[in-house]
C-alpha positions in Angstrom: 1.4 19.8 20.7 -1.5 21.7 22.1 -5.0 20.0 23.2 -8.5 21.0 22.8 -10.6 21.5 25.9 -12.4 19.0 24.3 -9.8 16.4 23.9 -11.1 13.9 26.6 -14.7 13.9 24.8 -13.1 13.2 21.5 -11.2 10.1 23.0 -14.2 8.9 24.8 -16.0 8.9 21.5 -13.4 6.9 19.8 -11.9 9.6 17.6 -9.1 9.1 15.3 -6.9 12.1 16.2 -4.2 13.9 14.2 -1.7 16.5 14.3 -3.0 19.9 12.7 -1.4 23.3 13.1 0.5 22.2 16.3 -2.9 20.9 17.8 -4.1 17.2 18.3 -7.5 17.3 16.7 -10.1 14.7 15.7 -9.8 13.6 12.2 -12.9 11.3 12.0 -15.1 9.5 14.5 -16.3 6.0 14.4 -18.9 7.0 11.9 -16.2 7.8 9.4 -15.4 10.8 7.3 -18.1 9.8 4.5 -20.9 9.5 7.0 -20.0 12.9 8.7 -19.8 14.8 5.4 -23.2 13.6 4.4 -24.7 14.3 7.8 -23.5 17.9 7.5 -25.2 18.1 4.0 -28.5 16.7 5.1 -28.8 17.2 9.0 -26.4 18.7 11.3 -22.9 18.0 12.6 -20.6 19.5 15.4 -16.9 20.4 14.7 -14.4 21.1 17.5 -12.6 24.0 15.7 -10.7 25.2 19.0 -7.4 25.0 17.1 -8.4 28.4 15.4 -6.8 31.3 16.9 -8.6 34.1 18.9 -7.0 37.5 19.2 -9.1 40.1 21.2 -8.5 43.5 20.2 -10.0 46.2 22.3 -9.7 50.0 22.8 -10.6 53.2 21.1 -8.0 52.7 18.4 -9.1 49.0 17.7 -11.1 49.5 14.6 -8.2 51.8 13.1 -5.6 49.1 13.9 -7.7 46.5 12.2 -8.4 48.8 9.2 -4.8 49.6 8.6 -3.8 46.0 8.7 -6.3 44.0 6.7 -7.7 44.2 3.2 -11.4 44.2 3.7 -13.4 47.5 5.0 -14.9 47.0 8.3 -17.0 50.1 7.8 -19.1 48.2 5.4 -20.6 46.5 8.6 -21.1 47.4 12.3 -20.9 46.0 15.6 -22.7 42.6 15.8 -21.4 41.5 12.5 -18.7 39.3 11.2 -16.3 39.9 8.2 -13.9 37.8 6.1 -10.6 39.4 5.3 -6.9 38.8 4.4 -3.6 39.8 5.9 -0.9 40.2 3.1 2.8 40.4 3.0 3.9 43.8 2.3 6.4 42.9 -0.4 4.6 40.4 -2.7 0.9 40.6 -1.4 1.1 36.9 -0.6 -1.8 36.1 1.8 -0.2 35.7 5.2 -3.5 34.7 6.7 -7.4 34.7 5.9 -9.3 35.7 8.9 -12.8 36.1 10.2 -13.2 39.1 12.4 -16.0 39.1 14.9 -17.0 42.7 15.9 -18.4 42.3 19.4 -19.0 45.8 20.2 -18.0 49.3 19.4 -14.6 49.0 20.7 -14.1 45.1 20.9 -12.9 42.7 18.2 -12.2 39.0 18.2 -10.0 38.3 15.2 -10.0 34.5 14.2 -6.7 33.6 12.6 -5.8 30.1 11.2 -4.2 27.6 13.7 -0.7 28.2 13.1 -0.9 32.1 12.3 -1.8 33.6 15.5 1.7 35.1 16.2 1.9 36.7 12.8 -1.5 38.4 13.2 -0.7 39.7 16.7 2.5 41.2 15.2 0.5 43.0 12.7 -2.5 44.2 15.0 -1.5 43.7 18.7 -4.1 42.4 20.9 -4.4 39.5 23.5 -4.3 35.9 22.7 -7.3 34.2 24.2 -7.2 30.9 22.3 -6.5 28.7 25.3 -9.2 30.3 27.5 -12.0 29.0 25.3 -13.3 26.1 22.8 -15.0 26.9 19.7 -17.9 24.6 18.5 -19.0 24.9 14.9 -22.6 23.5 14.3 -23.3 23.3 10.7 -26.0 21.8 8.4 -29.5 22.5 7.2 -31.0 21.4 10.4 -28.2 23.1 12.7 -30.3 26.0 14.1 -33.4 23.7 14.5 -31.4 21.4 16.7 -29.3 23.9 18.6 -32.6 25.8 19.3 -33.6 22.7 21.5 -31.0 23.2 24.0 -29.7 26.8 23.3 -32.3 28.9 21.8 -30.5 32.2 22.2 -27.6 30.9 20.0 -29.9 29.5 17.3 -31.3 32.9 16.9 -28.0 34.3 15.8 -28.3 35.2 12.1 -25.8 34.7 9.1 -22.7 36.6 9.7 -24.1 38.1 12.8 -22.3 37.9 16.3 -23.8 38.2 19.7 -23.0 37.4 23.4 -25.4 34.6 24.6 -25.5 32.8 27.8 -25.0 28.9 28.2 -26.0 27.8 31.7 -25.4 31.3 32.8 -22.1 31.5 31.3 -21.3 34.1 28.6 -20.4 32.7 25.0 -19.8 34.5 21.9 -21.8 33.1 19.0 -21.4 34.0 15.3 -23.4 33.0 12.4 -20.4 31.6 10.4 -18.8 28.4 9.2 -16.7 26.7 6.8 -18.9 24.0 5.0 -21.0 26.0 2.7 -24.0 25.0 4.9 -26.0 27.3 7.2 -24.6 27.2 11.0 -23.1 28.6 13.9 -19.7 29.0 15.7 -20.1 29.1 19.4 -16.9 30.3 21.6 -17.7 28.9 24.9 -15.2 29.1 28.1 -13.0 26.2 28.4 -14.6 25.2 31.7 -18.1 24.6 30.1 -16.9 23.2 26.7 -17.7 19.5 27.5 -21.1 20.4 29.0 -22.0 22.2 25.7 -20.6 19.7 23.4 -22.4 16.8 24.9 -25.7 18.9 25.0 -25.2 19.3 21.3 -24.7 15.6 20.6 -27.6 15.0 22.8 -29.9 17.2 20.7 -29.2 14.6 17.6 -26.1 16.3 16.2 -23.3 14.1 14.9 -19.6 14.8 15.9 -17.5 15.4 12.7 -13.8 15.7 12.2 -11.3 17.5 10.2 -11.5 15.2 7.3 -15.3 16.0 6.6 -14.5 19.7 7.3 -11.9 19.5 4.5 -14.2 17.7 2.0 -17.1 19.9 2.8 -15.0 23.1 2.3 -13.7 21.8 -1.0 -17.3 21.1 -2.5 -18.0 24.8 -1.4 -14.7 26.0 -3.0 -13.7 27.6 0.1 -9.8 28.3 0.2 -7.5 26.6 2.7 -4.5 28.4 3.8 -1.3 26.6 2.8 -3.2 25.4 -0.3 -5.3 28.1 -2.1 -3.7 30.9 -0.1 -0.2 31.4 1.3 3.4 32.1 0.0 3.4 33.3 -3.5 -0.5 33.3 -3.7 -2.2 36.7 -3.7 -5.8 37.5 -3.1 -6.1 38.2 -6.8 -4.6 34.9 -7.8 -7.0 33.3 -5.4 -10.0 35.1 -7.3 -10.8 36.7 -4.1 -10.8 40.4 -4.8 -14.1 41.0 -3.3 -12.3 40.9 0.2 -10.2 44.0 -0.9 -11.5 47.5 -0.4 -9.3 49.7 -2.6 -11.1 52.8 -1.4 -10.8 52.7 2.4 -7.3 53.9 2.5 -3.9 52.1 3.1 -3.5 48.7 4.3 -0.7 46.2 4.6 0.4 45.0 1.0 -1.9 47.3 -0.7 0.8 48.6 -2.8 2.0 45.4 -4.0 -1.5 44.0 -4.6 -2.3 47.1 -6.7 0.8 46.7 -8.7 -0.1 42.9 -9.4 -3.8 44.1 -10.4 -2.3 46.5 -12.8 0.0 44.2 -14.6 -2.4 41.3 -14.4 -2.2 38.0 -12.8 -0.3 35.2 -14.3 -2.5 32.6 -12.8 -6.1 32.3 -11.2 -7.9 29.8 -8.9 -10.3 27.6 -10.8 -12.4 24.5 -10.2 -12.0 21.2 -12.1 -14.3 18.3 -12.1 -12.6 15.0 -13.1 -14.0 11.7 -14.5 -14.8 8.8 -12.1 -14.2 8.3 -8.3 -10.2 8.6 -8.4 -9.3 11.9 -6.6 -7.0 14.5 -7.9 -4.4 15.6 -5.5 -2.6 18.8 -4.3 0.7 19.7 -6.2 -0.4 17.5 -9.3 0.4 19.3 -12.7 -2.7 20.2 -14.8 -2.2 20.1 -18.7 -4.3 21.3 -21.8 -4.2 20.2 -25.4 -3.9 23.2 -27.9 -2.7 23.7 -31.3 0.9 23.8 -30.1 0.5 20.4 -28.4 0.1 19.4 -24.7 1.1 22.3 -22.2 1.2 22.7 -18.4 -1.4 25.2 -17.4 -1.2 25.0 -13.7 -1.0 23.0 -10.6 -3.9 21.5 -8.2 -3.9 23.2 -5.0 -6.6 20.8 -3.3 -8.4 17.7 -4.7 -10.6 15.0 -3.2 -13.5 12.9 -4.1 -16.9 14.6 -3.7 -19.2 12.5 -1.7 -22.3 14.6 -2.9 -21.3 14.6 -6.6 -19.7 11.1 -6.8 -16.6 12.1 -8.6 -13.3 13.9 -8.2 -13.0 17.6 -7.9 -10.1 20.1 -7.6 -9.0 23.8 -7.0 -6.1 24.5 -9.3 -4.0 27.6 -9.9 -4.4 27.9 -13.9 -3.4 30.2 -16.6 -5.8 33.1 -17.0 -6.9 31.7 -20.2 -8.3 28.6 -18.9 -12.2 29.0 -18.9 -15.2 26.9 -17.5 -15.8 24.0 -20.1 -12.1 23.6 -21.1 -11.0 19.9 -20.9 -7.8 19.4 -19.1 -5.8 16.4 -17.6 -4.4 16.2 -14.5 -1.1 14.0 -13.8 -1.7 12.0 -10.9 1.3 9.8 -10.1 2.4 9.4 -13.8 -1.2 8.5 -15.3 -3.6 11.2 -16.7 -6.9 11.9 -15.0 -9.4 13.5 -17.4 -11.3 16.6 -16.3 -13.0 19.8 -17.2 -12.7 23.5 -15.9 -16.1 24.3 -14.1 -17.5 27.1 -12.3 -17.2 27.1 -8.5 -18.7 26.4 -6.0 -19.0 22.8 -6.8 -22.3 22.6 -4.9 -24.5 25.6 -4.0 -23.8 27.3 -0.8 -26.8 27.7 1.6 
């Protein structure tokens, strides 16, 4: 088990800890997941996301290495920007990982894999694993920049999907205008030795600590995919309805041929949103059914489901038959009972 540089701070705050991707991380604090979720939608919260990997790729060939590995085209952006991208399985185009790339300077990139996928990303692109040398704090919410500005104005000035080196108490930090909640915000990579200082200053500025429970319900409302649920073995970028992260014109990348073959023959399932009636939440792996002229048929499976604190009813992401369209009624089999729902556009709430 790995531990965040902020582990002692979480325990002092009475956090309920949980294993996640090989790390012991806070699930929620004494305020509870519902309060943390709503605080992110209404004001600002801070998440410890140090379990995410950081792979530093540097050198004259760094750009070419990333271009030949990942689906998106870094030449669409420039140094000082961030980009979302995928690493695919070369055989079937399954998404091995979804990644944010922070382009630090002309020859330097910080590649941010998911918690348990750092080794497979290094196998594809090389680079140095710098995960344990820093903490990453995500400050999210409509008041995120305003409250960060009170204690770290240089960081607060970093724009959406921008990347900059800032100094906290004369210590260099990397700050990106990224996040995983659907809200405006920042992610701050701070050296491990200074992590507690920054964390406590953020909380002192009126930012509520939030755990992985709220992070999951927030990303679900924003219809953001989670590796191992909406992405992973057997699930391609096209099935996840994320073709916008693929550059077909930049040249070859890992898995391109397999993904192109799937595009040409057409996907057999695609990710869609479902809104359900009442407060009972749908859950991952539940079967989705639809009634038609030939009777009730299975049309897909839930990948993620939960109660939406903002909407007040259940929501789900599901891999469904391509013929399923927004407005179509469906039912979800939750432990042997049918939960009524309807296919809806995503995101479930507007991203800011």
